[in-house]
C-alpha positions in Angstrom: 10.2 -17.2 -52.4 6.8 -15.0 -53.6 7.1 -13.2 -56.7 4.5 -10.8 -55.7 4.4 -8.3 -52.8 1.7 -10.2 -50.8 2.5 -9.6 -47.7 1.1 -6.4 -46.1 2.2 -5.0 -42.9 -0.2 -1.9 -41.8 0.9 0.3 -38.9 -1.7 3.3 -37.7 0.0 6.3 -37.2 0.5 7.7 -33.7 -2.7 5.4 -32.9 -4.0 7.0 -30.1 -3.1 10.4 -30.1 -4.8 10.3 -33.6 -7.6 9.1 -32.0 -8.2 11.9 -29.6 -7.3 14.6 -32.3 -10.4 13.0 -34.4 -12.7 13.0 -31.7 -11.7 16.5 -30.3 -12.1 19.2 -33.0 -9.7 21.6 -30.9 -6.9 19.4 -31.0 -6.6 18.8 -34.9 -2.8 19.8 -36.3 -1.7 20.7 -32.2 0.8 18.5 -30.2 -1.1 16.1 -28.1 0.6 13.3 -25.4 -1.7 10.1 -24.4 -0.5 8.8 -21.2 -0.2 8.3 -17.5 0.3 12.3 -16.0 1.2 11.6 -12.9 4.4 12.0 -11.5 5.5 8.9 -12.5 3.4 8.7 -15.4 5.3 7.4 -19.2 4.0 9.0 -22.4 1.8 5.8 -24.3 1.6 7.4 -27.7 2.2 11.4 -29.0 1.2 13.1 -31.9 3.9 14.2 -34.6 3.2 17.8 -33.8 4.6 16.1 -30.0 6.9 14.8 -31.8 8.6 17.6 -33.2 9.4 19.0 -29.8 11.2 15.8 -29.1 8.1 13.7 -26.8 8.6 10.4 -27.5 6.8 7.4 -26.4 7.9 5.6 -23.5 9.5 9.2 -22.4 8.3 10.2 -18.5 5.8 12.2 -18.9 7.7 14.8 -17.0 10.4 14.6 -19.6 7.8 15.5 -22.1 6.0 18.5 -20.3 9.4 20.1 -20.1 9.7 19.7 -23.5 6.0 20.7 -25.0 4.8 22.6 -22.4 1.8 24.2 -24.4 0.8 20.2 -25.7 -2.5 19.1 -24.7 -1.7 15.5 -21.9 -4.8 13.1 -21.6 -5.4 9.7 -20.0 -5.6 6.6 -22.5 -9.8 5.8 -23.5 -9.0 2.2 -24.3 -13.1 1.9 -25.2 -12.5 4.5 -27.5 -9.7 3.1 -29.3 -10.2 -0.9 -29.1 -13.9 0.5 -31.2 -11.4 2.0 -33.9 -8.6 -1.1 -33.9 -11.9 -3.4 -34.4 -13.1 -2.0 -37.6 -9.8 -1.5 -39.0 -9.1 -5.2 -38.3 -12.6 -6.3 -39.5 -11.4 -4.7 -42.5 -7.9 -6.7 -43.3 -9.8 -9.6 -42.1 -12.1 -9.2 -45.4 -8.9 -8.9 -47.0 -7.9 -12.3 -46.3 -8.5 -15.1 -43.2 -4.6 -14.6 -42.5 -4.9 -11.9 -40.7 -2.1 -11.6 -37.3 -2.6 -8.8 -35.4 0.1 -7.7 -33.6 -1.1 -5.0 -31.2 -4.2 -3.0 -31.3 -3.1 -0.7 -33.8 -1.0 -3.2 -36.0 -1.1 -6.4 -38.2 0.3 -8.1 -41.3 -1.9 -9.6 -44.1 -1.0 -12.3 -46.3 -3.7 -11.1 -49.2 -2.3 -14.4 -51.4 -4.8 -16.6 -49.0 -7.3 -13.9 -49.7 -9.9 -13.4 -52.3 -7.4 -11.6 -54.5 -5.6 -14.7 -54.3 -6.0 -15.8 -57.3 -5.7 -13.1 -59.4 -2.3 -12.3 -57.8 -1.0 -15.8 -58.6 -2.2 -16.1 -61.9 -0.6 -12.3 -62.4 2.7 -11.3 -63.9 5.3 -9.9 -61.0 4.8 -6.8 -62.2 0.7 -6.8 -63.0 1.4 -8.6 -59.5 2.4 -5.6 -57.6 0.4 -2.9 -59.0 -2.3 -5.3 -57.5 -1.2 -5.2 -54.3 -0.6 -1.4 -54.6 -4.1 -0.6 -55.6 -5.8 -3.2 -52.7 -3.4 -1.1 -50.0 -4.5 2.3 -51.5 -7.9 1.4 -51.2 -8.0 0.0 -47.7 -6.0 3.3 -46.7 -8.8 5.4 -48.2 -11.6 2.7 -46.8 -9.9 3.5 -43.3 -9.5 7.3 -43.2 -13.3 6.8 -44.5 -14.9 4.7 -41.7 -12.6 5.9 -38.8 -11.2 9.6 -39.9 -8.0 8.3 -38.8 -4.8 7.2 -41.4 -2.6 4.4 -41.2 0.7 3.6 -42.9 1.7 0.0 -44.7 4.0 -2.0 -45.9 4.4 -4.9 -48.9 6.9 -7.1 -49.7 7.3 -10.9 -50.2 7.8 -11.1 -45.9 7.3 -10.0 -42.6 10.3 -8.8 -42.4 10.8 -6.5 -45.1 7.1 -5.7 -45.3 7.7 -3.7 -41.7 10.8 -2.2 -43.0 8.4 -0.6 -45.8 6.0 0.3 -43.5 8.5 2.3 -41.1 9.3 4.0 -44.2 5.8 5.0 -45.7 5.3 6.6 -41.9 3.5 9.0 -41.9 0.2 8.2 -43.9 1.9 6.5 -46.6 2.4 3.2 -48.9 6.0 1.3 -49.7 6.0 -1.5 -51.7 9.6 -3.9 -51.8 9.4 -5.7 -54.9 10.4 -9.7 -54.1 14.1 -9.7 -55.2 15.0 -6.6 -54.0 15.7 -6.8 -50.3 19.2 -6.6 -50.0 19.3 -3.1 -52.4 16.4 -1.7 -50.3 17.9 -3.0 -46.9 21.5 -2.6 -47.4 22.1 1.4 -47.0 20.3 1.1 -43.5 22.1 1.6 -40.5 22.1 -2.2 -38.2 19.4 -0.8 -35.9 17.2 -1.1 -38.9 17.2 -4.8 -38.3 14.1 -6.3 -35.9 15.7 -7.3 -33.0 19.2 -5.9 -33.0 19.0 -3.2 -29.9 22.0 -1.0 -28.5 24.2 -3.9 -27.2 23.9 -5.8 -30.6 24.2 -3.0 -32.5 27.3 -2.0 -30.3 29.5 -5.2 -30.6 28.7 -5.0 -35.0 30.3 -1.0 -34.4 33.4 -2.8 -32.4 33.4 -5.2 -35.6 33.7 -1.9 -38.0 30.1 -3.1 -39.4 27.7 0.0 -39.7 25.4 -1.0 -42.4 23.0 -3.8 -43.0 25.4 -4.1 -46.6 28.6 -4.9 -44.3 26.9 -7.2 -42.1 25.3 -9.0 -44.8 29.2 -9.6 -46.2 29.8 -11.6 -43.5 29.5 -15.2 -43.2 26.9 -16.8 -40.7 29.8 -18.4 -39.2 31.6 -15.3 -38.4 28.3 -13.7 -36.8 28.2 -16.8 -34.4 31.1 -16.1 -33.1 29.9 -12.0 -33.0 26.8 -12.1 -31.4 26.1 -16.1 -30.4 24.7 -18.9 -32.3 20.8 -18.3 -32.6 21.0 -14.3 -32.4 24.0 -14.3 -35.0 22.1 -16.7 -37.5 19.1 -14.9 -37.2 21.0 -11.6 -37.9 22.5 -12.9 -40.9 19.4 -14.0 -42.5 17.8 -10.8 -42.0 20.8 -9.3 -43.3 20.5 -11.5 -46.4 16.0 -9.7 -46.4 15.6 -14.2 -45.5 12.5 -14.6 -44.0 9.9 -17.5 -44.2 7.6 -16.8 -41.1 4.4 -17.3 -42.2 1.4 -15.0 -41.3 -0.4 -16.7 -38.1 -3.5 -15.3 -37.2 -5.1 -15.0 -33.8 -1.6 -16.2 -31.8 -2.2 -17.3 -28.9 -1.6 -15.5 -25.5 0.8 -17.3 -23.2 0.2 -14.7 -19.9 -2.1 -12.6 -18.6 -1.3 -9.9 -16.4 -2.0 -6.9 -15.1 0.6 -4.3 -12.9 0.6 -1.3 -11.2 3.0 1.8 -10.8 2.5 3.8 -7.7 3.1 8.1 -7.5 4.4 7.1 -3.5 5.8 4.2 -2.7 4.2 1.2 -0.8 5.4 1.1 2.7 2.9 -0.6 4.7 2.6 -4.5 4.8 -1.0 -4.8 5.0 -1.4 -1.4 2.1 0.9 -3.9 -0.6 -1.4 -7.1 0.3 -4.5 -5.3 -0.4 -3.3 -3.9 -3.7 -1.9 -8.0 -4.4 -5.7 -8.5 -4.1 -7.1 -5.7 -6.4 -4.6 -6.5 -8.6 -5.5 -10.4 -8.6 -8.7 -9.4 -9.2 -8.2 -7.3 -12.1 -5.7 -10.1 -13.6 -8.8 -12.8 -12.8 -11.4 -10.7 -14.9 -8.9 -9.6 -17.8 -8.4 -14.1 -17.6 -11.9 -15.3 -17.6 -12.6 -13.0 -20.3 -10.4 -15.0 -22.7 -12.3 -18.3 -21.5 -8.8 -19.3 -19.8 -7.1 -20.2 -16.9 -3.9 -20.9 -15.4 -1.6 -22.8 -13.4 1.1 -21.1 -12.4 0.9 -17.2 -10.6 3.2 -14.8 -10.8 4.0 -11.9 -9.2 6.5 -8.6 -9.8 8.2 -6.4 -7.3 9.6 -3.4 -8.2 10.9 -2.2 -5.4 12.2 2.0 -4.1 15.8 1.7 -5.5 14.9 0.3 -9.2 15.3 -3.6 -8.8 12.8 -5.8 -9.5 12.2 -9.4 -8.4 9.7 -11.4 -9.6 8.5 -15.1 -7.8 6.4 -17.6 -9.1 4.3 -20.6 -8.3 3.0 -23.5 -10.3 -0.4 -25.2 -8.8 -1.2 -28.5 -9.3 -3.8 -27.5 -12.0 -5.3 -24.9 -13.7 -7.4 -22.2 -12.2 -9.4 -19.1 -12.6 -10.4 -18.7 -8.7 -9.9 -15.4 -7.8 -9.8 -16.4 -4.0 -7.2 -18.9 -5.2 -4.5 -16.8 -7.3 -5.1 -13.6 -4.3 -4.2 -16.4 -2.2 -1.1 -17.5 -4.1 0.2 -14.2 -4.7 0.1 -13.0 -1.2 2.1 -16.2 -0.1 4.8 -15.6 -2.6 5.2 -11.5 -1.5 6.0 -13.7 1.7 9.2 -14.2 -0.3 10.4 -10.6 -0.8 11.8 -8.1 0.8 8.9 -5.5 1.1 11.0 -2.8 3.3 11.9 0.5 2.3 9.1 1.2 -0.4 7.7 -0.7 -3.1 7.0 2.0 -6.7 5.4 -1.3 -8.9 4.1 -4.6 -8.2 2.5 -6.7 -10.7 0.1 -9.8 -11.1 0.0 -12.5 -13.5 -1.0 -16.3 -14.5 0.7 -18.4 -17.0 0.5 -22.2 -18.2 -2.6 -21.1 -19.7 -5.1 -23.5 -20.8 -8.7 -24.1 -22.2 -10.4 -25.5 -18.9 -10.5 -25.1 -15.5 -10.1 -28.4 -12.5 -11.0 -27.6 -9.7 -7.7 -28.1 -7.9 -9.7 -28.2 -3.8 -6.2 -29.4 -2.6 -4.3 -26.2 -4.1 -7.3 -23.8 -2.6 -6.9 -25.4 0.9 -3.3 -25.4 0.9 -3.3 -21.9 -0.1 -5.7 -20.8 2.1 -4.3 -22.6 5.3 -0.9 -21.3 4.3 -2.2 -17.6 4.5 -3.6 -18.2 7.6 -0.9 -19.5 9.2 1.1 -16.2 7.8 -1.8 -14.1 8.9 -2.3 -15.9 12.4 2.0 -14.9 12.7 2.0 -11.6 11.6 -0.9 -11.3 14.3 1.0 -12.4 16.8 4.4 -10.5 16.0 2.7 -7.2 15.8 1.7 -4.9 19.0 -1.4 -3.8 19.7 -2.3 -0.7 17.6 -2.3 3.1 19.7 -5.3 4.4 17.3 -7.9 2.8 14.5 -6.3 2.7 11.0 -7.7 4.5 8.2 -9.7 2.5 6.1 -7.7 1.1 2.8 -8.7 2.3 -0.4 -10.9 0.8 -2.9 -8.5 0.7 -5.3 -5.0 1.6 -6.7 -6.5 4.1 -8.8 -8.1 6.1 -5.9 -5.0 5.6 -4.3 -2.8 7.5 -6.8 -1.6 4.4 -9.3 -1.2 4.3 -12.8 -3.1 1.4 -14.1 -1.1 -0.4 -17.1 -2.4 -1.9 -19.9 -1.2 -5.6 -21.9 -0.2 -5.7 -25.9 2.5 -3.0 -24.5 0.8 0.3 -23.5 2.3 2.2 -20.5 0.7 4.7 -18.0 -2.4 3.5 -18.8 -5.5 5.2 -16.9 -7.1 4.2 -13.9 -9.2 1.0 -13.6 -12.6 2.7 -13.3 -15.6 2.6 -15.2 -18.0 5.5 -15.8 -20.2 4.3 -13.1 -17.1 4.3 -10.4 -15.8 7.8 -11.8 -19.5 9.5 -11.6 -19.0 8.1 -7.4 -16.1 9.5 -6.8 -16.5 12.9 -8.8 -13.1 12.0 -10.4 -12.4 13.9 -14.0 -9.5 13.0 -15.9 -8.6 14.9 -18.7 -9.7 13.8 -22.5 -12.4 12.2 -20.5 -15.8 11.8 -22.3 -19.1 13.8 -20.6 -22.6 14.8 -21.1 -24.2 17.6 -19.4 -27.9 17.4 -19.1 -28.1 21.0 -21.3 -25.2 22.1 -23.2 -24.8 18.0 -25.0 -21.9 16.1 -25.2 -17.9 17.4 -24.5 -14.6 16.2 -22.7 -12.5 16.5 -20.1 -9.8 19.7 -20.0 -8.5 19.4 -17.1 -9.8 19.9 -12.6 -8.9 20.9 -9.6 -9.5 22.7 -6.6 -13.2 21.7 -6.7 -13.8 22.6 -10.2 -13.3 20.5 -13.1 -13.6 22.3 -17.2 -15.2 20.6 -20.2 -15.1 21.6 -23.7 -18.3 20.6 -25.7 -17.3 19.2 -29.4 -18.0 16.2 -31.1 -16.3 14.7 -33.3 -17.9 16.3 -36.5 -18.7 19.8 -34.8 -16.6 22.8 -35.2 -14.3 23.2 -32.2 -16.7 24.0 -29.1 -17.1 26.5 -26.3 -15.5 25.7 -23.0 -17.1 25.8 -19.7 -16.2 25.3 -16.0 -18.3 23.5 -13.8 -18.0 22.3 -9.8 -16.9 18.5 -9.8 -20.1 17.2 -7.7 -22.5 19.3 -10.2 -25.2 16.6 -10.7 -25.7 18.2 -14.2 -22.5 16.3 -15.7 -22.0 12.7 -15.5 -19.1 10.6 -17.3 -20.8 8.9 -20.9 -19.2 6.6 -23.7 -17.2 7.4 -26.7 -18.7 9.4 -29.4 -17.8 7.2 -33.3 -15.7 9.2 -34.9 -17.5 8.6 -38.1 -21.5 8.3 -38.0 -22.7 4.5 -39.0 -23.2 3.8 -42.4 -26.5 3.7 -42.1 -27.4 6.9 -40.1 
């Protein structure tokens, strides 16, 4: 066990919403909700002002609108969020080589492995804690200075306690738990405070009369294993006593890559469903190739109109990042699923990842042959159409889908880039734009052939609002502006 609280857990405060408020002066101090805005959209993140009204992450956007009708509802701008995340993570890596990034806005850091390690090792317990406090205070100040955002930090002798401390620190705070005080801090907490204790486990513990962590800690490991099962019971027993020896592991290796879309209108046409699978396969391959990986197992996910969810998978003879092979395999897997009645969600993923690509001609030929056979069978069964069908849309976004992002962001923005949005003249609430004369701004809303734009920048006063035709050639999509000017500006 450590004698100094040298493991820290950093969590950015209401990250997506905070980036939007920092970028848009007119939204500061006001309720901001970021997520999918369609009929089946889901809240990704909301500001603390919105939480006062009861809005929460993972809530249906339709419910959020009823609770907070005057909030600002924005599509996610992932380019802006990633840019801020990279700045923050670079600051953490300057403190230690052991940074375990959990998501775009959350990470563990082992300070003992970095430049402050020798000083922490040589310090008396009280002095070491004060040094950690000073490091964390400086880190929070640096983050706010460079990004205009706030972060909450927990510091402790273990990852478990650092995470719990950062929850207590929210928002915009710092909490240290000195080694040896774990049970004192944990004891009064409700059992749900322990990671991995969800509603089902909580109910089991409540039926046994266990309401607080202290009461759980008094039970023997054997009794908890009888209540919760061998593995889960042993884990809860250790956590309740504040015992956690997990190391901070940098660069956690992804086990799979996947994408999925939720559709505002259930898909009923089989050709349309297969077309959407092709689009998802292409997006999945782009993500796969961006990581320099390939994979052997292709997985599809299908959620039907009645919310029943099915998955099907097939393992190829060798790892691949070939879009044709993955798309053909996804189509073949779809043939194993009943697609009648309506499909509300589709997903394509690749697992069993490898760092190389083995050109598997047999797998590719087999996939193409099976697909050709399937197409031939379907063509033979179909009757002659009465009229020429409308062409299928180019993307799920154009078809009214809500594109899902990885690392746990629901209800994300369409996959279309700035150029595609310009060509289609699709204007999304929160989107960055530039007017040839009026300069940079962001979309407040659009409809009935008009788009409303507020012209302001992160370092300007709240800006004025103007309305344009959606096809106004003077108005174009643009990249996000930095929240703070570069140091050498």
